[in-house]
N, CA, C, O and the ligand as a Tripos MOL2 file, in Angstrom:
@<TRIPOS>MOLECULE
protein
  277   275    70     0     0
PROTEIN
NO_CHARGES

@<TRIPOS>ATOM
      1 N          -8.9900    6.2170  -23.2230 N.3       1 MET1
      2 CA         -8.5840    6.9740  -22.0880 C.3       1 MET1
      3 C          -7.2740    7.5890  -22.3590 C.2       1 MET1
      4 O          -6.3970    6.8380  -22.7860 O.2       1 MET1
      5 N          -7.0010    8.8260  -22.1800 N.am      2 THR2
      6 CA         -5.7980    9.3010  -22.7560 C.3       2 THR2
      7 C          -5.1640    9.9630  -21.5950 C.2       2 THR2
      8 O          -4.9190   11.1670  -21.6750 O.2       2 THR2
      9 N          -4.8670    9.2830  -20.4980 N.am      3 THR3
     10 CA         -4.2590    9.8100  -19.2300 C.3       3 THR3
     11 C          -2.8620    9.8680  -19.6250 C.2       3 THR3
     12 O          -2.2870    8.8450  -19.9950 O.2       3 THR3
     13 N          -2.1650   11.2080  -19.5640 N.am      4 LYS4
     14 CA         -0.7430   11.2770  -19.5320 C.3       4 LYS4
     15 C           0.0850   10.9750  -18.2400 C.2       4 LYS4
     16 O          -0.1670   11.6570  -17.2470 O.2       4 LYS4
     17 N           0.9640   10.0980  -18.1760 N.am      5 LYS5
     18 CA          1.6000    9.9550  -17.0570 C.3       5 LYS5
     19 C           2.7500   11.0120  -17.0560 C.2       5 LYS5
     20 O           3.4400   11.3290  -18.0250 O.2       5 LYS5
     21 N           2.8230   11.5030  -15.7670 N.am      6 ILE6
     22 CA          3.9050   12.5860  -15.6950 C.3       6 ILE6
     23 C           5.4630   11.8650  -15.3900 C.2       6 ILE6
     24 O           5.6130   11.1880  -14.3730 O.2       6 ILE6
     25 N           6.2860   12.0190  -16.0980 N.am      7 LYS7
     26 CA          7.6380   11.2910  -15.9780 C.3       7 LYS7
     27 C           8.1440   12.0740  -14.8970 C.2       7 LYS7
     28 O           7.7930   13.2200  -14.6150 O.2       7 LYS7
     29 N           8.9780   11.3860  -14.3240 N.am      8 HIS8
     30 CA          9.5000   12.0570  -12.8100 C.3       8 HIS8
     31 C           8.7190   12.1420  -11.7830 C.2       8 HIS8
     32 O           9.1690   12.6410  -10.7520 O.2       8 HIS8
     33 N           7.6890   11.7830  -11.8260 N.am      9 ALA9
     34 CA          6.6170   12.1170  -10.6830 C.3       9 ALA9
     35 C           7.2100   11.3060   -9.3630 C.2       9 ALA9
     36 O           7.6670   10.1640   -9.4060 O.2       9 ALA9
     37 N           7.1200   12.0230   -8.3440 N.am     10 GLY10
     38 CA          7.8320   11.6960   -7.1930 C.3      10 GLY10
     39 C           9.2790   12.0150   -6.9760 C.2      10 GLY10
     40 O           9.9120   11.7080   -5.9660 O.2      10 GLY10
     41 N           9.7290   12.6400   -7.9820 N.am     11 ARG11
     42 CA         11.1400   13.2520   -7.9420 C.3      11 ARG11
     43 C          10.9660   14.5330   -8.2490 C.2      11 ARG11
     44 O          11.4220   14.9220   -9.3240 O.2      11 ARG11
     45 N          10.3160   15.4050   -7.4360 N.am     12 PHE12
     46 CA         10.0590   16.7660   -7.7190 C.3      12 PHE12
     47 C          11.2790   17.6390   -7.4990 C.2      12 PHE12
     48 O          11.3110   18.4860   -6.6070 O.2      12 PHE12
     49 N          12.4320   17.3750   -8.4610 N.am     13 GLY13
     50 CA         13.6140   18.0940   -8.0480 C.3      13 GLY13
     51 C          13.6000   19.7820   -8.6510 C.2      13 GLY13
     52 O          12.6530   20.1580   -9.3410 O.2      13 GLY13
     53 N          14.5390   20.5470   -8.3670 N.am     14 ALA14
     54 CA         14.5300   21.7710   -8.8750 C.3      14 ALA14
     55 C          14.5980   21.8060  -10.2500 C.2      14 ALA14
     56 O          15.3740   21.1460  -10.9410 O.2      14 ALA14
     57 N          13.6100   22.7400  -10.7070 N.am     15 GLY15
     58 CA         13.5370   22.8910  -12.0910 C.3      15 GLY15
     59 C          12.3550   22.3330  -12.5570 C.2      15 GLY15
     60 O          11.7480   22.8710  -13.4840 O.2      15 GLY15
     61 N          11.9110   21.2090  -11.9680 N.am     16 TYR16
     62 CA         10.8080   20.6170  -12.1360 C.3      16 TYR16
     63 C           9.5840   21.0210  -11.4470 C.2      16 TYR16
     64 O           8.4320   20.9860  -11.8810 O.2      16 TYR16
     65 N          10.0630   21.4600  -10.1640 N.am     17 GLY17
     66 CA          8.8740   21.6940   -9.3430 C.3      17 GLY17
     67 C           7.7240   22.5490   -9.8570 C.2      17 GLY17
     68 O           6.5660   22.1400   -9.7720 O.2      17 GLY17
     69 N           7.9940   23.5960  -10.3290 N.am     18 LYS18
     70 CA          6.9980   24.6800  -10.7500 C.3      18 LYS18
     71 C           5.9750   24.0230  -11.6960 C.2      18 LYS18
     72 O           4.7610   24.0230  -11.4910 O.2      18 LYS18
     73 N           6.6200   23.4360  -12.8040 N.am     19 ARG19
     74 CA          5.7190   22.9210  -13.7110 C.3      19 ARG19
     75 C           5.0140   21.8240  -13.4040 C.2      19 ARG19
     76 O           3.9320   21.6460  -13.9640 O.2      19 ARG19
     77 N           5.4620   20.9750  -12.5400 N.am     20 ILE20
     78 CA          4.5320   19.6750  -12.0630 C.3      20 ILE20
     79 C           3.6000   20.1750  -11.1110 C.2      20 ILE20
     80 O           2.5020   19.6220  -11.0340 O.2      20 ILE20
     81 N           3.8900   21.1960  -10.3320 N.am     21 ARG21
     82 CA          2.8310   21.7140   -9.3830 C.3      21 ARG21
     83 C           1.7060   22.0490  -10.2350 C.2      21 ARG21
     84 O           0.5600   21.6120  -10.1310 O.2      21 ARG21
     85 N           2.1760   22.9120  -11.1320 N.am     22 ILE22
     86 CA          0.7910   23.5260  -12.0880 C.3      22 ILE22
     87 C          -0.0060   22.2510  -12.7150 C.2      22 ILE22
     88 O          -1.2360   22.2190  -12.7680 O.2      22 ILE22
     89 N           0.7660   21.2900  -13.1440 N.am     23 LYS23
     90 CA         -0.0270   20.1710  -13.6460 C.3      23 LYS23
     91 C          -0.7870   19.2900  -12.4680 C.2      23 LYS23
     92 O          -1.8900   18.7770  -12.6530 O.2      23 LYS23
     93 N          -0.1500   19.2000  -11.4040 N.am     24 LEU24
     94 CA         -0.9760   18.6030  -10.1270 C.3      24 LEU24
     95 C          -2.2010   19.4100   -9.8500 C.2      24 LEU24
     96 O          -3.2730   18.8830   -9.5530 O.2      24 LEU24
     97 N          -2.0050   20.8260   -9.9630 N.am     25 ASN25
     98 CA         -3.2190   21.5310   -9.7570 C.3      25 ASN25
     99 C          -4.3660   21.3030  -10.7100 C.2      25 ASN25
    100 O          -5.5460   21.3140  -10.3590 O.2      25 ASN25
    101 N          -3.9320   21.0910  -11.9650 N.am     26 GLU26
    102 CA         -4.9530   20.8110  -13.0440 C.3      26 GLU26
    103 C          -5.6100   19.4100  -12.8370 C.2      26 GLU26
    104 O          -6.7760   19.1750  -13.1520 O.2      26 GLU26
    105 N          -4.7900   18.5320  -12.3020 N.am     27 VAL27
    106 CA         -5.4440   17.1810  -11.9810 C.3      27 VAL27
    107 C          -6.5390   17.2290  -10.9150 C.2      27 VAL27
    108 O          -7.6170   16.6390  -10.9770 O.2      27 VAL27
    109 N          -6.0580   18.0980   -9.8240 N.am     28 GLU28
    110 CA         -6.8500   18.2880   -8.8770 C.3      28 GLU28
    111 C          -8.1430   19.0210   -9.1150 C.2      28 GLU28
    112 O          -9.1760   18.6410   -8.5630 O.2      28 GLU28
    113 N          -8.1150   20.0670   -9.9280 N.am     29 SER29
    114 CA         -9.3960   20.5470  -10.1650 C.3      29 SER29
    115 C         -10.2610   19.5490  -10.9700 C.2      29 SER29
    116 O         -11.4750   19.6070  -10.7730 O.2      29 SER29
    117 N          -9.8080   18.6800  -11.8150 N.am     30 LYS30
    118 CA        -10.5630   17.8460  -12.5510 C.3      30 LYS30
    119 C         -11.0850   16.8200  -11.6410 C.2      30 LYS30
    120 O         -12.1580   16.3360  -12.0000 O.2      30 LYS30
    121 N         -10.6050   16.3920  -10.5970 N.am     31 GLN31
    122 CA        -11.0070   15.5390   -9.7280 C.3      31 GLN31
    123 C         -12.2490   16.0750   -8.8830 C.2      31 GLN31
    124 O         -13.0720   15.3500   -8.3230 O.2      31 GLN31
    125 N         -12.2440   17.5510   -8.8870 N.am     32 ARG32
    126 CA        -13.1200   18.0220   -8.0620 C.3      32 ARG32
    127 C         -14.4990   18.1120   -8.8320 C.2      32 ARG32
    128 O         -15.5970   18.1070   -8.2750 O.2      32 ARG32
    129 N         -14.2810   18.1940  -10.1900 N.am     33 LYS33
    130 CA        -15.3890   18.1840  -10.9140 C.3      33 LYS33
    131 C         -16.3370   17.0870  -10.8910 C.2      33 LYS33
    132 O         -15.9520   15.9180  -10.8950 O.2      33 LYS33
    133 N         -17.7810   17.4750  -10.8620 N.am     34 LYS34
    134 CA        -18.6950   16.4370  -10.8770 C.3      34 LYS34
    135 C         -18.4510   15.4630  -12.2620 C.2      34 LYS34
    136 O         -18.2090   15.9640  -13.3600 O.2      34 LYS34
    137 N         -18.5470   14.0790  -12.0440 N.am     35 GLN35
    138 CA        -18.5220   13.2500  -13.2190 C.3      35 GLN35
    139 C         -19.8980   12.9240  -13.5940 C.2      35 GLN35
    140 O         -20.7390   12.8370  -12.6990 O.2      35 GLN35
    141 N         -20.2230   12.7320  -14.8220 N.am     36 GLU36
    142 CA        -21.4620   12.5850  -15.4040 C.3      36 GLU36
    143 C         -21.6580   11.0910  -15.6700 C.2      36 GLU36
    144 O         -20.7400   10.3940  -16.1020 O.2      36 GLU36
    145 N         -22.8360   10.6380  -15.4090 N.am     37 CYS37
    146 CA        -23.0910    9.1070  -15.8620 C.3      37 CYS37
    147 C         -23.5330    9.2260  -17.3370 C.2      37 CYS37
    148 O         -24.3530   10.0490  -17.7450 O.2      37 CYS37
    149 N         -22.8260    8.2090  -18.1650 N.am     38 PRO38
    150 CA        -23.0110    8.2560  -19.6220 C.3      38 PRO38
    151 C         -24.2320    7.5200  -19.8800 C.2      38 PRO38
    152 O         -24.6420    7.4420  -21.0380 O.2      38 PRO38
    153 N         -24.8730    6.9570  -18.9010 N.am     39 LEU39
    154 CA        -26.3000    6.3140  -19.1970 C.3      39 LEU39
    155 C         -27.2780    6.9650  -18.8470 C.2      39 LEU39
    156 O         -28.2870    6.9070  -19.5490 O.2      39 LEU39
    157 N         -27.2650    7.7820  -17.6500 N.am     40 CYS40
    158 CA        -28.5450    8.3820  -17.2300 C.3      40 CYS40
    159 C         -28.2430    9.7640  -17.0990 C.2      40 CYS40
    160 O         -29.1800   10.5530  -16.9720 O.2      40 CYS40
    161 N         -26.8570   10.2450  -17.1130 N.am     41 LYS41
    162 CA        -26.7250   11.6050  -16.8600 C.3      41 LYS41
    163 C         -26.7120   11.9980  -15.3650 C.2      41 LYS41
    164 O         -26.6580   13.1730  -15.0030 O.2      41 LYS41
    165 N         -26.7600   11.0540  -14.6030 N.am     42 GLY42
    166 CA        -26.7420   11.2840  -13.1990 C.3      42 GLY42
    167 C         -25.3600   11.6300  -12.6180 C.2      42 GLY42
    168 O         -24.3770   11.7870  -13.3410 O.2      42 GLY42
    169 N         -25.3370   11.7210  -11.5460 N.am     43 THR43
    170 CA        -23.9140   12.0640  -11.0160 C.3      43 THR43
    171 C         -23.2520   10.9950  -10.4150 C.2      43 THR43
    172 O         -23.8090   10.2280   -9.6300 O.2      43 THR43
    173 N         -21.7530   10.8900  -10.8490 N.am     44 LEU44
    174 CA        -21.1670    9.5210  -10.5110 C.3      44 LEU44
    175 C         -20.2590   10.2020   -9.0710 C.2      44 LEU44
    176 O         -19.8820   11.3360   -8.7760 O.2      44 LEU44
    177 N         -20.1720    8.9760   -8.4710 N.am     45 LYS45
    178 CA        -19.3470    9.1260   -7.2590 C.3      45 LYS45
    179 C         -18.2510    8.1860   -7.2310 C.2      45 LYS45
    180 O         -18.4800    6.9870   -7.3930 O.2      45 LYS45
    181 N         -16.9860    8.6540   -7.0240 N.am     46 ARG46
    182 CA        -16.0190    7.7430   -7.0180 C.3      46 ARG46
    183 C         -16.1730    6.7850   -5.8000 C.2      46 ARG46
    184 O         -16.2410    7.2740   -4.6720 O.2      46 ARG46
    185 N         -16.2280    5.5080   -5.9770 N.am     47 GLU47
    186 CA        -16.4650    4.5290   -4.9770 C.3      47 GLU47
    187 C         -15.0350    3.9900   -4.6020 C.2      47 GLU47
    188 O         -14.6680    4.0280   -3.4270 O.2      47 GLU47
    189 N         -14.3110    3.5400   -5.4890 N.am     48 ALA48
    190 CA        -12.9270    3.0380   -5.1950 C.3      48 ALA48
    191 C         -11.9400    3.5560   -6.3540 C.2      48 ALA48
    192 O         -12.3310    4.2980   -7.2560 O.2      48 ALA48
    193 N         -10.7430    3.1320   -6.2470 N.am     49 GLN49
    194 CA         -9.8550    3.6980   -7.4100 C.3      49 GLN49
    195 C         -10.2780    3.1210   -8.7360 C.2      49 GLN49
    196 O         -10.2120    1.9240   -9.0130 O.2      49 GLN49
    197 N         -10.7250    4.0910   -9.5450 N.am     50 GLY50
    198 CA        -11.1000    3.3850  -10.7940 C.3      50 GLY50
    199 C         -12.4160    3.0360  -11.0350 C.2      50 GLY50
    200 O         -12.8230    2.7180  -12.1530 O.2      50 GLY50
    201 N         -13.2150    3.0860   -9.8740 N.am     51 ILE51
    202 CA        -14.6560    2.4620   -9.9340 C.3      51 ILE51
    203 C         -15.3530    3.8290   -9.5940 C.2      51 ILE51
    204 O         -14.9050    4.6180   -8.7620 O.2      51 ILE51
    205 N         -16.5440    4.0320  -10.3570 N.am     52 TRP52
    206 CA        -17.3370    5.2090  -10.3480 C.3      52 TRP52
    207 C         -18.6170    4.3830  -10.1030 C.2      52 TRP52
    208 O         -18.8150    3.2610  -10.5670 O.2      52 TRP52
    209 N         -19.5500    5.1550   -9.2320 N.am     53 LYS53
    210 CA        -21.0120    4.4490   -9.0010 C.3      53 LYS53
    211 C         -21.9100    5.8630   -9.2860 C.2      53 LYS53
    212 O         -21.6960    7.0050   -8.8800 O.2      53 LYS53
    213 N         -22.7380    5.4600   -9.9390 N.am     54 CYS54
    214 CA        -23.7920    6.3130  -10.4390 C.3      54 CYS54
    215 C         -24.8720    6.6140   -9.3150 C.2      54 CYS54
    216 O         -25.4970    5.6290   -8.9230 O.2      54 CYS54
    217 N         -25.1420    7.6980   -8.8100 N.am     55 LYS55
    218 CA        -26.3080    7.9380   -7.7920 C.3      55 LYS55
    219 C         -27.5160    7.7480   -8.2160 C.2      55 LYS55
    220 O         -28.3820    7.4680   -7.3870 O.2      55 LYS55
    221 N         -27.8160    7.8470   -9.4740 N.am     56 LYS56
    222 CA        -29.0520    7.8690   -9.9410 C.3      56 LYS56
    223 C         -29.5510    6.2500  -10.3580 C.2      56 LYS56
    224 O         -30.5440    5.6910   -9.8910 O.2      56 LYS56
    225 N         -28.7150    5.7430  -11.2270 N.am     57 CYS57
    226 CA        -29.0790    4.6390  -11.6730 C.3      57 CYS57
    227 C         -28.3740    3.2070  -10.9030 C.2      57 CYS57
    228 O         -28.6170    2.0170  -11.1030 O.2      57 CYS57
    229 N         -27.5070    3.8050  -10.0490 N.am     58 LEU58
    230 CA        -26.7670    2.6760   -9.3250 C.3      58 LEU58
    231 C         -25.8920    1.9900   -9.9590 C.2      58 LEU58
    232 O         -25.5000    0.9720   -9.3890 O.2      58 LEU58
    233 N         -25.4010    2.2720  -11.1160 N.am     59 LYS59
    234 CA        -24.5210    1.4070  -11.8460 C.3      59 LYS59
    235 C         -23.1380    1.6890  -11.5890 C.2      59 LYS59
    236 O         -22.7700    2.8310  -11.3140 O.2      59 LYS59
    237 N         -22.2960    0.6530  -11.6670 N.am     60 LYS60
    238 CA        -20.9750    0.7190  -11.2580 C.3      60 LYS60
    239 C         -20.1000    0.8310  -12.6370 C.2      60 LYS60
    240 O         -20.1450   -0.0570  -13.4890 O.2      60 LYS60
    241 N         -19.2730    2.0470  -12.7800 N.am     61 ILE61
    242 CA        -18.6650    2.0040  -14.0260 C.3      61 ILE61
    243 C         -17.1540    2.1130  -13.7530 C.2      61 ILE61
    244 O         -16.7960    2.8860  -12.8640 O.2      61 ILE61
    245 N         -16.2480    1.4150  -14.4310 N.am     62 ALA62
    246 CA        -14.7890    1.3930  -14.4870 C.3      62 ALA62
    247 C         -14.4650    2.8750  -15.2350 C.2      62 ALA62
    248 O         -15.0290    3.1990  -16.2800 O.2      62 ALA62
    249 N         -13.7480    3.4900  -14.7360 N.am     63 GLY63
    250 CA        -13.0910    4.5120  -15.3430 C.3      63 GLY63
    251 C         -11.5910    4.8240  -14.9740 C.2      63 GLY63
    252 O         -10.7880    4.0090  -14.5220 O.2      63 GLY63
    253 N         -11.3630    6.1380  -15.2460 N.am     64 GLY64
    254 CA         -9.9140    6.3330  -14.7610 C.3      64 GLY64
    255 C          -9.7050    6.4570  -13.3360 C.2      64 GLY64
    256 O         -10.6650    6.5900  -12.5770 O.2      64 GLY64
    257 N          -8.5470    6.4220  -12.9380 N.am     65 THR65
    258 CA         -8.3060    6.3600  -11.4500 C.3      65 THR65
    259 C          -8.7410    7.8260  -10.7110 C.2      65 THR65
    260 O          -9.2050    7.8520   -9.5700 O.2      65 THR65
    261 N          -8.5590    8.8360  -11.3950 N.am     66 TYR66
    262 CA         -9.0720   10.2120  -10.7310 C.3      66 TYR66
    263 C         -10.1330   10.8220  -11.4710 C.2      66 TYR66
    264 O         -10.9080   11.6200  -10.9450 O.2      66 TYR66
    265 N         -10.1970   10.4830  -12.6540 N.am     67 THR67
    266 CA        -11.5390   11.3680  -13.4420 C.3      67 THR67
    267 C         -12.0250   10.3770  -14.3090 C.2      67 THR67
    268 O         -11.3330    9.4920  -14.8120 O.2      67 THR67
    269 N         -13.4430   10.5730  -14.5050 N.am     68 PHE68
    270 CA        -14.0590    9.5300  -15.4770 C.3      68 PHE68
    271 C         -13.9770   10.0720  -16.6550 C.2      68 PHE68
    272 O         -14.1610   11.2860  -16.7490 O.2      68 PHE68
    273 N         -13.6550    9.2160  -17.9170 N.am     69 LYS69
    274 CA        -13.7580    9.6380  -19.2390 C.3      69 LYS69
    275 C         -14.5660    8.7700  -20.0640 C.2      69 LYS69
    276 O         -14.7360    9.0320  -21.2540 O.2      69 LYS69
    277 ZN        -26.4790    6.5900  -14.0510 Zn       70 ZN70
@<TRIPOS>BOND
     1     1     2 1
     2     2     3 1
     3     3     4 2
     4     3     5 am
     5     5     6 1
     6     6     7 1
     7     7     8 2
     8     7     9 am
     9     9    10 1
    10    10    11 1
    11    11    12 2
    12    11    13 am
    13    13    14 1
    14    14    15 1
    15    15    16 2
    16    15    17 am
    17    17    18 1
    18    18    19 1
    19    19    20 2
    20    19    21 am
    21    21    22 1
    22    22    23 1
    23    23    24 2
    24    23    25 am
    25    25    26 1
    26    26    27 1
    27    27    28 2
    28    27    29 am
    29    29    30 1
    30    30    31 1
    31    31    32 2
    32    31    33 am
    33    33    34 1
    34    34    35 1
    35    35    36 2
    36    35    37 am
    37    37    38 1
    38    38    39 1
    39    39    40 2
    40    39    41 am
    41    41    42 1
    42    42    43 1
    43    43    44 2
    44    43    45 am
    45    45    46 1
    46    46    47 1
    47    47    48 2
    48    47    49 am
    49    49    50 1
    50    50    51 1
    51    51    52 2
    52    51    53 am
    53    53    54 1
    54    54    55 1
    55    55    56 2
    56    55    57 am
    57    57    58 1
    58    58    59 1
    59    59    60 2
    60    59    61 am
    61    61    62 1
    62    62    63 1
    63    63    64 2
    64    63    65 am
    65    65    66 1
    66    66    67 1
    67    67    68 2
    68    67    69 am
    69    69    70 1
    70    70    71 1
    71    71    72 2
    72    71    73 am
    73    73    74 1
    74    74    75 1
    75    75    76 2
    76    75    77 am
    77    77    78 1
    78    78    79 1
    79    79    80 2
    80    79    81 am
    81    81    82 1
    82    82    83 1
    83    83    84 2
    84    83    85 am
    85    85    86 1
    86    86    87 1
    87    87    88 2
    88    87    89 am
    89    89    90 1
    90    90    91 1
    91    91    92 2
    92    91    93 am
    93    93    94 1
    94    94    95 1
    95    95    96 2
    96    95    97 am
    97    97    98 1
    98    98    99 1
    99    99   100 2
   100    99   101 am
   101   101   102 1
   102   102   103 1
   103   103   104 2
   104   103   105 am
   105   105   106 1
   106   106   107 1
   107   107   108 2
   108   107   109 am
   109   109   110 1
   110   110   111 1
   111   111   112 2
   112   111   113 am
   113   113   114 1
   114   114   115 1
   115   115   116 2
   116   115   117 am
   117   117   118 1
   118   118   119 1
   119   119   120 2
   120   119   121 am
   121   121   122 1
   122   122   123 1
   123   123   124 2
   124   123   125 am
   125   125   126 1
   126   126   127 1
   127   127   128 2
   128   127   129 am
   129   129   130 1
   130   130   131 1
   131   131   132 2
   132   131   133 am
   133   133   134 1
   134   134   135 1
   135   135   136 2
   136   135   137 am
   137   137   138 1
   138   138   139 1
   139   139   140 2
   140   139   141 am
   141   141   142 1
   142   142   143 1
   143   143   144 2
   144   143   145 am
   145   145   146 1
   146   146   147 1
   147   147   148 2
   148   147   149 am
   149   149   150 1
   150   150   151 1
   151   151   152 2
   152   151   153 am
   153   153   154 1
   154   154   155 1
   155   155   156 2
   156   155   157 am
   157   157   158 1
   158   158   159 1
   159   159   160 2
   160   159   161 am
   161   161   162 1
   162   162   163 1
   163   163   164 2
   164   163   165 am
   165   165   166 1
   166   166   167 1
   167   167   168 2
   168   167   169 am
   169   169   170 1
   170   170   171 1
   171   171   172 2
   172   171   173 am
   173   173   174 1
   174   174   175 1
   175   175   176 2
   176   175   177 am
   177   177   178 1
   178   178   179 1
   179   179   180 2
   180   179   181 am
   181   181   182 1
   182   182   183 1
   183   183   184 2
   184   183   185 am
   185   185   186 1
   186   186   187 1
   187   187   188 2
   188   187   189 am
   189   189   190 1
   190   190   191 1
   191   191   192 2
   192   191   193 am
   193   193   194 1
   194   194   195 1
   195   195   196 2
   196   195   197 am
   197   197   198 1
   198   198   199 1
   199   199   200 2
   200   199   201 am
   201   201   202 1
   202   202   203 1
   203   203   204 2
   204   203   205 am
   205   205   206 1
   206   206   207 1
   207   207   208 2
   208   207   209 am
   209   209   210 1
   210   210   211 1
   211   211   212 2
   212   211   213 am
   213   213   214 1
   214   214   215 1
   215   215   216 2
   216   215   217 am
   217   217   218 1
   218   218   219 1
   219   219   220 2
   220   219   221 am
   221   221   222 1
   222   222   223 1
   223   223   224 2
   224   223   225 am
   225   225   226 1
   226   226   227 1
   227   227   228 2
   228   227   229 am
   229   229   230 1
   230   230   231 1
   231   231   232 2
   232   231   233 am
   233   233   234 1
   234   234   235 1
   235   235   236 2
   236   235   237 am
   237   237   238 1
   238   238   239 1
   239   239   240 2
   240   239   241 am
   241   241   242 1
   242   242   243 1
   243   243   244 2
   244   243   245 am
   245   245   246 1
   246   246   247 1
   247   247   248 2
   248   247   249 am
   249   249   250 1
   250   250   251 1
   251   251   252 2
   252   251   253 am
   253   253   254 1
   254   254   255 1
   255   255   256 2
   256   255   257 am
   257   257   258 1
   258   258   259 1
   259   259   260 2
   260   259   261 am
   261   261   262 1
   262   262   263 1
   263   263   264 2
   264   263   265 am
   265   265   266 1
   266   266   267 1
   267   267   268 2
   268   267   269 am
   269   269   270 1
   270   270   271 1
   271   271   272 2
   272   271   273 am
   273   273   274 1
   274   274   275 1
   275   275   276 2
@<TRIPOS>SUBSTRUCTURE
     1 MET1         2 RESIDUE 1 A MET
     2 THR2         6 RESIDUE 1 A THR
     3 THR3        10 RESIDUE 1 A THR
     4 LYS4        14 RESIDUE 1 A LYS
     5 LYS5        18 RESIDUE 1 A LYS
     6 ILE6        22 RESIDUE 1 A ILE
     7 LYS7        26 RESIDUE 1 A LYS
     8 HIS8        30 RESIDUE 1 A HIS
     9 ALA9        34 RESIDUE 1 A ALA
    10 GLY10       38 RESIDUE 1 A GLY
    11 ARG11       42 RESIDUE 1 A ARG
    12 PHE12       46 RESIDUE 1 A PHE
    13 GLY13       50 RESIDUE 1 A GLY
    14 ALA14       54 RESIDUE 1 A ALA
    15 GLY15       58 RESIDUE 1 A GLY
    16 TYR16       62 RESIDUE 1 A TYR
    17 GLY17       66 RESIDUE 1 A GLY
    18 LYS18       70 RESIDUE 1 A LYS
    19 ARG19       74 RESIDUE 1 A ARG
    20 ILE20       78 RESIDUE 1 A ILE
    21 ARG21       82 RESIDUE 1 A ARG
    22 ILE22       86 RESIDUE 1 A ILE
    23 LYS23       90 RESIDUE 1 A LYS
    24 LEU24       94 RESIDUE 1 A LEU
    25 ASN25       98 RESIDUE 1 A ASN
    26 GLU26      102 RESIDUE 1 A GLU
    27 VAL27      106 RESIDUE 1 A VAL
    28 GLU28      110 RESIDUE 1 A GLU
    29 SER29      114 RESIDUE 1 A SER
    30 LYS30      118 RESIDUE 1 A LYS
    31 GLN31      122 RESIDUE 1 A GLN
    32 ARG32      126 RESIDUE 1 A ARG
    33 LYS33      130 RESIDUE 1 A LYS
    34 LYS34      134 RESIDUE 1 A LYS
    35 GLN35      138 RESIDUE 1 A GLN
    36 GLU36      142 RESIDUE 1 A GLU
    37 CYS37      146 RESIDUE 1 A CYS
    38 PRO38      150 RESIDUE 1 A PRO
    39 LEU39      154 RESIDUE 1 A LEU
    40 CYS40      158 RESIDUE 1 A CYS
    41 LYS41      162 RESIDUE 1 A LYS
    42 GLY42      166 RESIDUE 1 A GLY
    43 THR43      170 RESIDUE 1 A THR
    44 LEU44      174 RESIDUE 1 A LEU
    45 LYS45      178 RESIDUE 1 A LYS
    46 ARG46      182 RESIDUE 1 A ARG
    47 GLU47      186 RESIDUE 1 A GLU
    48 ALA48      190 RESIDUE 1 A ALA
    49 GLN49      194 RESIDUE 1 A GLN
    50 GLY50      198 RESIDUE 1 A GLY
    51 ILE51      202 RESIDUE 1 A ILE
    52 TRP52      206 RESIDUE 1 A TRP
    53 LYS53      210 RESIDUE 1 A LYS
    54 CYS54      214 RESIDUE 1 A CYS
    55 LYS55      218 RESIDUE 1 A LYS
    56 LYS56      222 RESIDUE 1 A LYS
    57 CYS57      226 RESIDUE 1 A CYS
    58 LEU58      230 RESIDUE 1 A LEU
    59 LYS59      234 RESIDUE 1 A LYS
    60 LYS60      238 RESIDUE 1 A LYS
    61 ILE61      242 RESIDUE 1 A ILE
    62 ALA62      246 RESIDUE 1 A ALA
    63 GLY63      250 RESIDUE 1 A GLY
    64 GLY64      254 RESIDUE 1 A GLY
    65 THR65      258 RESIDUE 1 A THR
    66 TYR66      262 RESIDUE 1 A TYR
    67 THR67      266 RESIDUE 1 A THR
    68 PHE68      270 RESIDUE 1 A PHE
    69 LYS69      274 RESIDUE 1 A LYS
    70 ZN70       277 GROUP 0 **** ****
């Protein structure tokens, strides 16, 4: 997993605002993408933070907090 943590997150001061907002938009669009089950290629649904559940094989998979990798 190569999730980059944004420094200064939570402190959106002047100068950082624009860039961080772009970065957040990227993250949000990734969240909206459907995640694919690595076992059966079914659709994964985020059940809890870091936990994904496959709609097809019903397996629970631990993944990233927001996106499955
Ligand atoms: Zn599956």
